[in-house]
C-alpha positions in Angstrom: -22.2 2.1 32.2 -20.0 0.2 30.3 -23.3 0.3 27.6 -23.2 4.4 27.8 -19.2 4.6 27.4 -19.5 2.2 24.4 -22.2 4.2 22.5 -20.2 7.4 23.9 -17.4 6.0 21.8 -19.2 5.1 18.7 -20.5 8.4 18.7 -17.6 10.2 19.1 -15.9 7.8 16.3 -19.6 8.8 13.9 -18.8 12.6 14.2 -15.0 12.2 13.8 -15.6 10.6 10.4 -18.7 10.0 9.2 -18.9 6.6 8.8 -19.1 4.4 11.5 -16.7 0.6 10.8 -16.4 -2.2 12.9 -13.2 -3.8 13.9 -14.3 -5.8 16.5 -12.3 -8.8 17.2 -14.6 -11.8 16.4 -15.4 -13.3 13.1 -18.3 -11.2 12.1 -19.1 -8.3 9.8 -22.3 -6.9 11.0 -22.3 -3.1 12.0 -23.9 -1.2 9.7 -22.2 1.7 8.7 -24.1 5.1 10.0 -24.9 8.6 8.6 -22.6 11.4 9.3 -24.3 13.8 12.2 -21.9 16.9 12.3 -23.1 18.2 16.1 -20.2 18.8 17.6 -17.3 21.4 17.3 -14.0 20.1 14.9 -11.4 19.2 17.3 -8.6 21.9 17.5 -5.3 23.0 18.3 -1.6 23.4 17.2 -1.5 19.3 17.1 -3.9 17.0 15.3 -3.1 13.6 16.2 -5.1 10.6 15.1 -4.9 7.1 17.5 -5.6 4.0 17.7 -5.3 1.2 20.7 -5.2 -2.2 20.0 -8.2 -2.8 22.1 -10.0 0.2 20.1 -10.9 2.4 23.1 -9.5 4.6 20.4 -10.1 4.1 17.1 -8.5 6.4 14.7 -10.0 8.8 17.0 -9.0 12.7 16.2 -7.6 14.2 18.9 -5.5 17.6 19.4 -3.2 19.4 21.5 -1.5 22.8 21.9 2.4 23.8 22.3 3.4 24.1 25.7 4.3 27.2 27.1 6.7 26.3 29.7 10.1 24.8 29.3 10.8 21.5 28.5 12.6 19.3 30.8 11.3 16.5 29.7 13.4 13.1 29.8 11.1 11.4 27.5 11.5 13.9 24.2 12.0 13.1 20.4 13.8 16.0 18.9 12.7 16.6 15.3 16.4 17.3 13.1 14.8 18.5 9.5 18.3 19.2 8.5 19.3 15.2 8.5 17.2 14.6 5.6 16.3 10.9 4.4 14.0 9.6 1.3 11.1 11.7 -0.2 8.0 9.7 0.4 5.6 9.2 -2.7 2.6 7.9 -0.9 0.5 4.8 1.0 -2.3 2.5 -0.4 -3.7 -0.5 -0.6 -4.2 -3.0 -4.4 -7.6 -1.8 -6.1 -7.8 -5.7 -7.1 -10.2 -6.5 -9.8 -12.5 -8.1 -6.2 -11.9 -5.2 -4.5 -13.7 -3.1 -7.6 -16.4 -6.0 -7.6 -17.0 -5.7 -3.9 -16.9 -1.7 -4.1 -19.9 -2.1 -7.0 -22.1 -4.0 -4.8 -22.2 -1.5 -2.2 -25.0 1.2 -2.7 -23.3 4.2 -4.7 -24.2 6.3 -1.1 -22.4 3.8 1.2 -19.0 3.2 -1.7 -18.7 7.5 -1.8 -18.8 7.5 2.0 -16.0 4.8 2.1 -13.8 6.4 -0.7 -14.2 9.5 0.7 -13.1 8.6 4.2 -9.9 6.6 3.0 -9.0 8.9 -0.2 -9.8 12.7 1.0 -6.9 14.4 1.9 -9.3 17.3 3.6 -12.5 14.6 4.5 -10.3 11.5 5.3 -7.0 10.0 5.4 -6.0 10.7 2.4 -4.7 7.7 0.9 -2.4 8.3 -2.0 -0.8 5.0 -3.8 -3.4 2.3 -5.5 -1.9 -1.0 -6.9 -3.4 -2.4 -9.9 -3.1 -5.3 -11.7 -2.4 -5.2 -15.9 -4.8 -8.2 -16.7 -5.5 -10.6 -13.9 -4.4 -11.2 -10.5 -5.5 -14.2 -8.1 -7.5 -11.5 -6.8 -9.7 -11.5 -10.2 -13.1 -13.0 -11.5 -10.8 -15.2 -13.7 -8.0 -15.8 -15.4 -7.5 -13.5 -18.7 -5.1 -10.7 -20.2 -5.5 -8.4 -22.2 -4.8 -10.3 -25.2 -6.0 -13.2 -25.7 -6.1 -13.6 -29.2 -2.4 -14.1 -30.9 -1.1 -10.9 -31.9 -0.5 -7.7 -30.1 -3.3 -5.6 -32.6 -5.7 -7.9 -30.2 -5.0 -6.1 -27.4 -8.2 -4.7 -25.8 -9.5 -3.5 -22.3 -11.8 -6.5 -20.5 -15.0 -6.6 -19.0 -13.3 -6.4 -15.8 -11.2 -3.4 -15.9 -14.9 -1.9 -18.0 -17.4 -2.7 -15.8 -15.4 -2.3 -12.7 -11.6 -1.2 -12.4 -11.9 1.8 -14.8 -15.4 3.0 -13.2 -13.9 3.1 -8.9 -10.6 3.8 -10.0 -12.5 7.3 -11.8 -14.5 7.9 -8.7 -11.3 7.9 -6.8 -9.3 10.3 -8.7 -12.9 12.4 -8.2 -12.1 12.8 -4.5 -8.0 12.5 -4.8 -7.0 13.5 -7.9 -3.2 13.3 -6.8 -3.0 9.6 -6.4 -0.3 7.6 -7.6 -1.4 4.2 -9.5 1.6 1.4 -9.7 0.7 -1.7 -12.3 1.9 -4.9 -12.4 1.4 -8.2 -14.4 0.7 -11.4 -12.9 0.8 -13.1 -16.6 1.0 -12.2 -20.2 -0.9 -13.6 -22.0 -0.2 -17.8 -22.7 0.8 -17.0 -26.1 3.9 -15.1 -25.3 4.8 -17.5 -22.7 7.5 -21.0 -23.3 8.0 -24.0 -20.6 11.6 -22.7 -20.6 14.3 -21.1 -22.4 15.8 -23.6 -24.2 13.5 -25.7 -25.6 11.2 -23.1 -25.7 7.8 -24.9 -26.6 4.4 -23.5 -26.0 3.4 -22.9 -22.5 -0.2 -22.6 -22.8 -0.4 -21.9 -19.1 -2.1 -19.0 -16.6 0.4 -20.6 -14.3 4.3 -20.3 -14.7 6.5 -20.5 -17.8 8.5 -17.9 -19.3 8.2 -14.9 -21.6 9.5 -16.1 -25.5 12.1 -13.5 -26.4 10.4 -13.7 -29.3 7.8 -11.6 -27.9 10.0 -8.8 -25.8 9.3 -6.0 -28.4 5.1 -6.8 -28.0 5.5 -7.4 -24.6 6.9 -4.2 -23.8 4.1 -2.5 -26.4 1.5 -4.4 -24.2 2.5 -2.3 -21.1 2.1 1.1 -24.0 -1.1 0.1 -24.5 -2.7 -0.5 -21.4 -1.3 3.0 -20.5 -2.6 4.5 -23.0 -5.6 2.8 -22.6 -5.5 4.3 -19.5 -4.6 7.2 -19.9 -7.4 7.3 -22.6 -9.8 7.2 -19.6 -8.3 10.0 -17.7 -6.5 7.5 -15.4 -2.4 8.5 -15.3 0.1 5.7 -14.1 2.9 6.9 -12.1 4.7 3.5 -12.4 4.8 -0.2 -13.4 7.1 -3.5 -12.5 7.6 -5.4 -15.4 6.4 -8.7 -13.1 4.9 -9.4 -9.9 6.4 -12.0 -8.1 8.7 -12.8 -10.9 10.4 -16.0 -8.8 7.0 -17.0 -8.0 5.9 -20.0 -10.0 3.1 -21.4 -7.9 0.5 -18.4 -7.9 -2.7 -19.4 -10.0 -1.6 -16.4 -12.6 2.2 -16.3 -12.9 5.5 -16.1 -14.8 9.5 -16.6 -13.9 11.2 -14.1 -14.9 14.8 -14.4 -13.1 17.1 -11.0 -13.0 18.8 -11.2 -16.2 15.6 -11.8 -18.4 14.2 -8.9 -16.8 17.5 -7.4 -17.5 16.8 -8.2 -21.3 13.8 -7.5 -21.0 13.9 -3.5 -19.8 16.8 -3.1 -22.1 15.5 -3.9 -25.0 12.1 -3.4 -24.9 10.2 -2.1 -21.8 12.2 0.7 -21.9 12.9 1.7 -25.3 8.9 1.1 -25.8 7.9 3.5 -23.1 10.3 6.1 -24.0 9.7 6.3 -27.5 5.7 6.8 -26.7 6.9 9.6 -24.9 5.8 8.0 -21.5 7.4 9.0 -18.2 6.0 6.0 -16.4 8.2 4.8 -14.5 9.7 1.3 -13.9 10.4 -0.7 -10.3 12.7 -4.1 -10.9 11.5 -7.4 -8.9 8.3 -6.9 -6.9 9.5 -10.1 -4.8 10.1 -11.2 -1.2 13.2 -10.2 0.7 14.4 -13.5 0.8 14.6 -14.0 -3.2 12.4 -17.6 -2.3 15.7 -18.9 -1.6 17.3 -19.2 -5.0 21.1 -18.3 -4.3 21.9 -17.3 -8.0 18.9 -14.8 -7.8 20.2 -12.7 -4.6 20.6 -9.4 -5.0 18.2 -9.2 -7.7 17.8 -5.9 -8.6 21.6 -4.7 -7.8 22.4 -7.1 -10.7 19.9 -5.8 -12.8 21.4 -2.4 -12.3 25.4 -3.6 -13.0 24.1 -2.8 -17.3 24.1 0.9 -17.0 21.5 1.1 -20.6 18.9 -1.3 -18.5 19.6 1.2 -15.0 19.2 4.4 -17.1 15.5 3.2 -17.3 15.2 2.1 -13.7 13.8 4.1 -11.1 14.3 1.6 -8.6 13.2 -2.0 -7.0 10.1 -3.1 -5.0 9.5 -5.7 -2.4 7.1 -7.9 -0.5 7.3 -9.0 3.1 6.5 -13.0 2.5 10.0 -14.4 3.4 13.3 -12.8 4.5 14.0 -9.8 6.4 13.7 -6.0 5.6 17.0 -5.5 6.7 17.4 -6.2 3.2 15.9 -2.8 2.2 19.0 -1.1 3.7 21.2 -3.6 2.4 20.0 -2.8 -1.4 19.9 1.0 -0.3 23.5 0.8 0.3 24.8 -0.9 -2.6 23.0 1.4 -5.1 21.9 4.6 -2.9 21.3 6.2 -6.8 18.1 3.6 -6.6 14.3 4.0 -5.1 13.0 1.8 -3.3 8.7 1.2 -2.3 6.8 -1.9 -1.0 4.3 -3.1 -2.8 2.8 -6.2 -0.9 1.8 -7.9 2.5 -1.2 -10.3 3.3 -3.1 -11.0 6.3 -4.7 -13.7 6.9 -6.0 -17.2 8.7 -2.4 -18.0 8.9 -1.5 -15.2 10.7 -4.4 -14.5 12.8 -5.2 -11.3 10.4 -8.0 -10.7 12.2 -6.6 -10.2 15.6 -6.5 -7.1 15.6 -4.7 -6.5 19.1 -1.7 -8.6 17.6 -1.9 -7.1 14.4 -1.9 -3.9 14.6 1.4 -4.1 16.8 3.1 -6.3 14.6 1.8 -4.7 11.4 2.8 -1.2 11.8 6.4 -1.6 13.3 6.7 -4.8 10.4 5.2 -3.2 7.7 4.4 0.4 8.0 7.6 2.3 10.7 10.0 -1.1 9.8 9.9 -0.2 6.0 10.2 3.6 5.6 12.8 3.7 8.7 14.3 1.4 5.9 14.4 3.6 2.8 11.0 3.0 1.4 9.2 5.6 -0.4 5.8 4.2 -0.6 3.8 1.5 1.6 1.4 -0.6 0.1 -0.7 -3.4 1.2 -2.8 -6.5 -0.6 -6.5 -6.0 -1.5 -8.1 -2.8 -0.1 -11.8 -4.7 0.5 -12.3 -8.2 0.6 -16.2 -9.8 1.2 -16.8 -12.0 4.7 -16.0 -14.6 2.5 -12.5 -13.7 1.9 -13.5 -13.1 -1.9 -14.0 -13.2 -4.3 -11.5 -15.3 -4.7 -10.2 -18.3 -7.3 -8.9 -21.6 -6.9 -4.7 -21.6 -7.0 -4.8 -17.9 -5.4 -5.2 -17.1 -1.7 -8.3 -18.7 -0.2 -7.2 -17.2 3.4 -6.6 -13.6 3.0 -8.7 -10.7 4.8 -8.9 -7.4 3.4 -7.5 -4.6 4.5 -11.3 -4.0 5.2 -13.3 -6.7 4.7 -17.0 -6.0 4.1 -20.4 -8.0 5.1 -21.2 -10.2 1.9 -25.2 -10.6 2.8 -25.4 -7.0 2.6 -22.4 -4.9 1.1 -23.0 -2.6 3.8 -21.2 -3.2 7.1 -17.3 -3.1 7.1 -15.1 -4.2 9.4 -11.3 -2.5 9.8 -8.0 -4.7 9.5 -4.8 -3.8 10.7 -3.6 -2.8 7.3 -6.5 -0.3 6.7 -5.7 1.0 9.8 -1.7 1.3 9.5 -1.3 2.7 5.7 -4.3 5.5 7.5 -1.9 6.5 10.3 0.6 7.2 7.9 -1.6 8.9 5.0 -3.1 11.0 7.6 -0.1 13.0 8.1 2.5 12.2 5.8 1.9 13.9 2.4 3.1 12.8 -0.6 6.5 15.0 -1.6 6.8 14.4 2.3 10.8 14.4 3.6 11.6 11.8 6.3 13.8 13.3 8.9 16.5 12.8 11.6 15.2 12.5 15.2 17.0 12.1 18.7 16.7 12.1 22.2 14.1 9.4 23.4 14.9 5.8 22.8 12.7 2.7 24.6 12.0 -1.0 24.1 8.3 -1.2 21.8 8.8 2.4 20.6 9.1 3.1 17.5 8.9 6.1 15.2 9.3 8.3 12.3 9.5 11.8 11.6 9.0 13.8 8.5 8.9 17.3 7.0 5.5 18.3 4.8 6.0 20.0 1.3 4.1 22.7 3.2 6.8 22.6 5.8 4.3 21.2 8.3 5.4 18.1 10.4 4.8 15.0 10.8 5.2 11.7 12.9 3.6 8.3 13.7 4.7 6.5 16.7 4.1 3.3 18.1 3.9 2.2 21.9 3.9 -1.5 21.9 4.1 -1.9 25.6 2.1 -2.0 28.4 2.8 1.4 29.7 1.1 4.8 29.2 4.1 6.9 27.8 3.9 10.5 28.3 6.6 11.4 25.4 7.1 14.7 24.4 7.9 15.9 20.6 9.9 19.0 19.9 11.2 20.5 16.3 13.6 23.6 17.4 11.0 25.9 18.1 7.8 24.2 19.6 7.4 21.3 22.0 4.4 19.5 23.0 3.6 16.3 25.1 1.2 13.7 24.8 0.1 10.1 26.7 0.5 8.0 24.5 -2.0 4.9 25.5 -0.1 1.3 25.9 -0.3 -0.7 22.8 -1.4 2.2 20.6 -0.3 3.9 17.2 -0.4 7.3 17.0 0.2 10.0 14.1 1.0 13.9 14.7 0.9 16.6 12.2 2.1 20.4 12.9 2.9 23.7 11.6 
């Protein structure tokens, strides 16, 4: 009987999404993808629902309920208040690194197209809507390189990793979702632009650490412009950039130290004017690092200090954050200091250090901390780290993270079987119902320990809500929008996404 139940659940998931991916709690990635079998009728109802339970009895299962025709007296009612409006949402997604692109290119064209459609399609998938890429190498590239390794900005050129892997993958994604947003971040400038410190200014011929030589601020500004223009020439628009990934982290395999005063000057004197002169509307987000500023007291409130220079601030859309240190409440603090500036969340990782393939634990924690935790603290976007790594947690390099998992992991033996991890689920639960341009709106009514949620109004007027039930009890929760209401039994230890007109 258990076997029949399992087969029924697997078949139902295949019908709903056209591809089976394994997310079991073992370390093996050995279940093959299956073709779409459109034999059952589409799930229909007034409210579209996606459900994932920590034990995968529901695996991004698509369900539906109808509006209730009876009066609502439920004490567990969450009422949406669209008049109470917060931030506009830009989107949700993952990083398409060199490693991710390499793994995707090892798949058969048919399997890759199926996975990318499931991930990025608005009509046939989960509608992931934001991508982060590196400007040059990252710690998940196939090698260490910049786009101008020979001194002289006239030597700028896309390298083989872009030409052979990243650009082809981005084109395939854009063909599926032409409105995808892309943000770029450098891990390091060309080594000839680096110095040991800003006093001695001796050459720092290393991918790791060093500081940007102020003598090359203008060249580095042009470096960004040339990169954006080169991708746009390939039909790949760049929505935003950050001046430096993790500017307070000297230890990454590709890295650069850039304190707030340096970043402020670089933006004010070079990056901002260079983008504007080139006629580019690419947004600039500052910082791109941890909530706790790596405990460097002189770097606290890094974005706010940059904003204090009005000229620099005029070029800056807002700030980006990671969660490798500190508390997400920092987002609220920065918003309260500068409510005119945007916030986005650009990186978080799972790995062996945080039991990253233990889905029952990670799904609950990552949904609360990363997905709903950042959105409910004013973030317009949520982006996780590598979209896809292989079953050996790579390709990776010495000096980079060798213990990270991807949002999905693909079996290195056949590049066919895929395992979905918590980061794929949390992004999919957001992107499946909350569309770019949506506004986070207010709610009132039912609250309980272990129940976390956020509500939105989409650009088309539909409503969306994403709810986490991190308790051991089924919760029958009613959602009401002032006109309609409906109830749904939210399973214990689950995430549920709703969308209705």
